[in-house]
C-alpha positions, 0 to 999 in steps of 0.5 A: 441467349447472348446478352449482347443480342438481347440488348440489341433486340430490346433497344430495337423493340423499345424504339420501334414498338411505339412507332409501328405497333399499329402496322404494317406488322400485326401485334402478334408479330411484336408479341412473338419477338418479345416473348422469344427473348430469354435474358440471362438471370443475372442481367436484371436490367434486361428482365425489367426492360422485357417486363416493360415491353410486355406491359406496353404490348398489352396496353397497345392490344387493349387500345386496339380492341377498344378502337 
């Protein structure tokens, strides 16, 4: 994948996930978008951000399972 495309997706997901994780799209939609990203190995910052998004989605899932 192109690193600029991934950068744009990461930025979008970092902004939107906290706002819209509870709806109108299901958690599986957001997880699918996150899982589809495959940053190049040499772009470590994108890998770290992707790890952060994966952690955030797990936290949201855990919270919604409790509620």
